[in-house]
C-alpha positions in Angstrom: 0.6 -18.0 -9.8 2.6 -19.0 -6.5 1.0 -21.6 -4.4 0.3 -20.0 -0.8 1.8 -21.0 2.0 0.2 -22.7 4.6 1.3 -22.7 8.3 1.4 -26.3 9.7 1.0 -24.8 13.4 -2.2 -24.2 14.5 -1.6 -22.2 17.9 -4.3 -21.7 20.7 -3.8 -19.0 22.5 -4.3 -18.5 26.5 -5.5 -15.4 28.2 -2.0 -14.1 28.9 -0.9 -14.7 25.2 0.0 -11.8 23.1 0.9 -11.9 19.1 3.0 -9.5 17.5 3.1 -9.2 13.8 5.6 -7.1 12.0 4.0 -5.3 8.9 6.3 -2.8 7.1 6.6 0.2 9.7 3.8 -1.2 11.7 3.8 -3.6 14.6 0.4 -5.3 15.5 0.0 -6.3 18.8 -2.8 -9.2 19.3 -4.2 -9.5 22.8 -6.2 -12.8 23.3 -8.7 -13.4 25.9 -10.4 -16.8 27.0 -14.1 -16.2 26.0 -14.3 -19.2 23.2 -11.6 -21.7 21.9 -9.9 -19.8 19.0 -7.4 -21.0 16.6 -4.9 -18.4 15.1 -3.9 -19.0 11.4 -1.2 -17.2 10.2 0.4 -17.1 6.7 3.2 -14.7 5.0 3.2 -14.7 1.2 5.7 -12.9 -1.3 3.7 -10.5 -3.6 3.5 -7.0 -4.8 7.3 -6.5 -3.9 6.6 -7.1 -0.3 5.7 -9.5 2.2 2.1 -9.8 2.9 0.9 -11.2 6.0 -2.6 -12.8 7.4 -3.7 -13.4 10.9 -7.1 -14.9 11.2 -8.9 -15.6 14.7 -11.4 -18.2 14.3 -12.8 -21.3 15.9 -12.5 -23.7 12.5 -8.5 -23.8 11.5 -9.9 -25.3 8.0 -12.2 -22.4 7.4 -9.7 -20.1 8.3 -7.0 -21.5 5.9 -9.9 -21.9 3.0 -10.5 -18.0 3.4 -7.1 -16.9 3.3 -6.8 -19.0 0.3 -9.2 -16.9 -1.5 -7.4 -13.7 0.1 -4.3 -14.4 -1.1 -5.7 -15.1 -4.8 -7.2 -11.7 -4.4 -3.8 -10.0 -3.6 -2.1 -12.0 -6.5 -4.6 -10.7 -8.9 -4.0 -7.1 -8.0 -0.5 -7.8 -8.5 -0.7 -9.6 -11.8 -3.1 -7.0 -13.0 -1.4 -3.7 -11.8 2.6 -4.2 -11.3 4.7 -1.8 -13.6 7.2 -4.6 -13.6 5.1 -7.3 -15.7 4.8 -6.8 -19.4 1.5 -8.6 -19.3 0.0 -6.6 -16.8 -2.5 -3.7 -17.5 0.0 -1.1 -16.2 2.6 -3.0 -18.3 0.6 -3.0 -21.3 -0.4 0.5 -21.1 3.2 1.6 -20.5 4.3 -0.3 -23.6 1.3 0.9 -25.8 -0.9 3.6 -24.8 1.0 6.5 -26.1 0.1 4.8 -29.6 -3.6 4.5 -29.0 -6.2 3.0 -26.4 -5.2 0.0 -24.2 -8.0 -1.8 -22.8 -7.7 -2.7 -18.8 -9.8 -4.0 -16.3 -12.7 -2.6 -14.4 -10.3 -3.1 -11.3 -7.4 -1.2 -12.7 -9.9 1.6 -13.9 -11.3 1.6 -10.5 -7.6 2.5 -9.1 -6.8 4.6 -11.9 -10.0 6.8 -11.3 -9.1 7.0 -7.7 -5.3 8.0 -8.4 -6.8 10.9 -10.3 -8.9 12.1 -7.7 -5.8 12.2 -5.4 -3.8 14.0 -8.0 -6.5 16.6 -8.6 -7.4 17.1 -4.9 -3.5 17.3 -4.3 -2.7 19.8 -6.9 -0.3 17.1 -8.4 1.2 16.2 -5.0 0.3 12.7 -5.8 1.0 11.6 -9.0 0.3 8.1 -10.5 2.2 8.6 -13.7 5.6 9.2 -12.4 7.0 5.5 -13.3 10.0 7.1 -15.1 11.1 9.2 -12.3 10.7 6.2 -10.2 12.5 4.1 -12.7 15.5 6.9 -12.9 15.9 6.9 -9.3 15.7 3.4 -8.6 16.8 3.8 -4.9 17.1 0.2 -4.3 20.2 0.0 -6.6 21.6 3.4 -6.9 24.5 4.6 -4.9 24.5 8.5 -6.2 21.6 10.7 -7.5 21.0 10.7 -11.4 22.1 13.5 -13.7 20.5 16.9 -12.8 19.2 17.5 -16.3 17.3 13.9 -16.2 15.5 14.9 -13.1 14.5 18.3 -13.7 13.2 17.2 -17.3 10.5 15.1 -15.3 10.0 17.4 -12.5 6.7 19.6 -12.1 5.1 18.2 -15.4 1.6 17.1 -13.6 1.9 14.3 -16.1 -1.3 13.0 -14.4 -3.0 15.4 -16.6 -1.8 13.7 -19.7 -3.5 10.2 -18.7 -7.0 9.5 -20.2 -9.1 7.0 -18.7 -12.3 6.1 -20.5 -14.7 4.0 -22.0 -14.6 2.8 -25.5 -16.9 0.1 -27.1 -17.9 -0.7 -23.4 -14.4 -1.4 -22.2 -12.2 0.5 -20.0 -9.4 2.1 -21.8 -6.5 4.5 -20.9 -4.5 6.4 -23.4 -1.3 8.6 -22.8 -1.0 12.0 -24.5 2.4 12.5 -23.5 5.4 10.1 -24.2 6.8 10.7 -20.7 3.4 9.5 -19.0 4.4 5.8 -17.3 2.0 4.4 -14.9 3.4 3.4 -11.4 0.6 2.5 -8.6 2.9 1.6 -6.1 1.5 4.4 -4.0 -1.9 3.0 -4.0 -2.4 -0.5 -5.5 -1.0 -2.3 -2.6 -3.7 -0.6 -0.4 -6.2 -1.5 -3.0 -4.7 -5.2 -2.7 -5.4 -5.3 1.2 -9.0 -4.2 0.5 -9.7 -6.7 -2.2 -8.1 -9.4 0.5 -10.1 -8.4 3.4 -13.4 -8.5 1.0 -12.3 -12.0 0.2 -12.3 -12.8 4.0 -15.4 -11.3 4.7 -17.2 -13.3 1.9 -16.1 -16.3 3.9 -17.3 -15.4 6.7 -14.2 -14.0 8.9 -15.3 -11.5 11.1 -11.9 -11.0 13.1 -8.2 -10.6 11.1 -5.3 -8.5 10.3 -4.2 -8.2 6.8 -1.0 -6.4 6.2 1.3 -5.7 3.2 4.4 -3.5 3.3 3.4 -0.4 5.3 -0.4 -1.0 5.0 -2.6 -2.8 7.4 -6.4 -3.4 7.7 -7.8 -4.4 11.3 -10.9 -6.1 10.5 -13.4 -6.4 13.4 -12.3 -6.4 17.0 -9.3 -8.2 18.4 -10.1 -11.6 20.1 -10.1 -9.8 23.5 -13.2 -7.8 22.4 -11.0 -4.9 22.3 -9.8 -2.7 19.1 -6.7 -4.1 17.5 -3.5 -2.3 18.7 -1.0 -1.4 16.2 2.4 -0.1 17.0 4.4 2.6 14.9 7.9 1.1 14.1 10.8 3.4 15.3 12.9 4.8 11.9 15.8 4.5 13.9 15.4 1.3 15.8 13.4 -1.5 14.1 12.9 -3.1 17.5 11.3 0.0 19.3 8.0 1.8 19.1 7.5 5.2 18.2 3.9 5.2 19.1 0.7 3.2 18.9 -2.9 3.3 17.4 -5.9 1.5 18.2 -8.1 0.3 15.1 -11.4 -1.3 14.7 -12.7 -1.9 10.9 -10.2 0.4 9.7 -6.9 0.9 8.0 -3.7 2.6 8.6 -0.6 2.9 6.4 2.5 4.3 6.8 5.2 5.8 4.6 8.7 6.7 5.8 12.3 7.2 4.6 13.9 4.2 6.6 13.5 1.2 4.2 14.3 2.0 0.7 16.9 4.7 0.5 20.6 5.0 -0.3 23.0 8.0 1.4 25.2 10.0 -0.9 26.7 13.2 0.1 25.3 13.2 3.7 21.9 13.1 2.5 19.3 10.1 2.4 17.7 9.6 -1.0 14.4 7.7 -0.1 11.7 6.4 -2.6 9.1 9.0 -1.9 9.3 11.3 -4.9 8.1 15.0 -5.0 6.4 15.2 -8.2 7.1 18.9 -8.4 10.8 18.6 -8.1 11.3 15.1 -9.4 13.5 14.0 -6.7 13.0 12.4 -2.9 11.0 14.7 -0.8 13.2 17.2 1.5 11.5 16.6 4.8 12.3 16.6 8.6 9.9 14.0 9.0 10.9 10.3 9.3 7.5 8.7 8.6 4.0 9.3 8.6 0.7 7.1 9.8 -2.3 7.7 8.2 -5.9 6.4 9.3 -8.7 5.8 6.7 -11.7 3.8 6.0 -10.1 1.8 3.1 -6.6 0.6 2.6 -6.5 2.1 -0.8 -7.2 5.9 0.8 -4.6 5.2 3.6 -1.9 4.0 1.2 -2.7 7.2 -1.0 -2.9 9.3 1.9 0.3 8.5 3.4 2.2 8.4 0.0 1.1 12.2 -0.6 1.1 13.3 3.3 5.2 12.3 3.8 7.0 15.5 3.5 3.9 17.6 2.2 2.8 20.7 4.0 -0.8 21.7 4.7 -2.3 18.1 3.9 -5.2 17.9 6.3 -7.7 19.6 4.1 -6.8 17.2 1.1 -7.1 14.2 3.6 -10.2 15.2 5.0 -11.7 15.1 1.6 -10.9 11.8 1.2 -11.7 10.4 4.4 -8.2 10.0 5.9 -6.5 11.8 8.6 -2.8 11.9 10.2 -2.5 9.4 13.0 1.1 9.8 13.8 4.1 11.7 12.3 7.9 11.4 13.5 
């Protein structure tokens, strides 16, 4: 496990100071008031295929650092358990062997898989955690042209989530695949779950005010040090230095999905990483990004993944306690 990076600088803000955190497609503006001496402890770590960021406001920098240590460990644990790129993870082991028989997984992985299947059912397959083969086929970070059409259509409209079995066997959580094309990819939900686990670790260590983000997911714990809700700006898809809107958050999560970070262009079309399970290819949409607010980051992550490019999503999102807050 990587050692968490400690920021040696502790900044004590004045009344007029404003901190800006860039987290995926979101920018958090943190206002400070002069009500009590506060230290802002910040840390960034590389995990889950992105940069996770912490900003903890606390009177005791050492206590804040100790809490962040535990929160970082929580993020690493989720990454080590649910990454499809690690053969030793639950997901990696399942993708290697679950088509041949039950594969034991952790309670945490079962929790995320159970929630993933709830989203898959309520969205009629619009969200599918079993698209690992399609995700690997497109591999938009390395491709410069679309894969062969017959390879894409073979994986389209399969509702592969229905071939994933999550059960208990001899007192342990197990998964089994009933189709050889099932391949778990929890990239649309596990990052949000990781943020939730990190926030829980901060709470367990007495932190009441903090921002935690990973990629396009962020949780605003408590209020900003000014006593107001946290202010989060939505990044413009066309200009990384501009905002397209702003949101106010207090003990809530927001996640943004967009077509402007992971993509390639070919034949005057942008091919991004947000796949439509029904077509097996990147969603065609006039939208550039969608931001969703929910009580948990796991719900916001799944909701934003599903909502980008989908139509008539409000009913599905409402069933999971989520709502679209901004759309471009």
